[in-house]
C-alpha positions, 0 to 999 in steps of 0.5 A: 505508530498505526501498526502499534495501535493495530497490535503489529510487532514489526516496524512496517507492514510487509506483503509476503507469501507463506511457508512452503508447506502452508497454503495460508496462515491462521487469522491474526497470525501475520503480525500485521503483514499482508499474507497471500497464498504463494501462487497468488503472490507469484502472479502479483509479482509479475505485475508490480515493481518491488519498491516502486508499486504502491500497495494500498490496504483499506477496508474498502475502496471507492473507484473513480473514473480516469478523468476524475483521477486526473482532475484530482491529481492536478489539484494535488500537484497544484497544492504541492507546487504552491507549498514549494513556491511559498517555501522557496519565497521564505 
């Protein structure tokens, strides 16, 4: 798995806070998880829905405009629908 290649010991990557007596964890002490300071995590949790909000971890992101995002979403949906139609047709 990607986590194994990165040296993670867990089955997946988690997003979590720190023990109450710590503000942050030492670098590379998270076993592959994304660790946030508890105040930051509390603020984030007010804005996301657990189990439904995707979390992207990347070295960098290339932001695109809303119209471009909609165009790309339509293209992806078209490809998925084409795959579904082909599969249904046998």
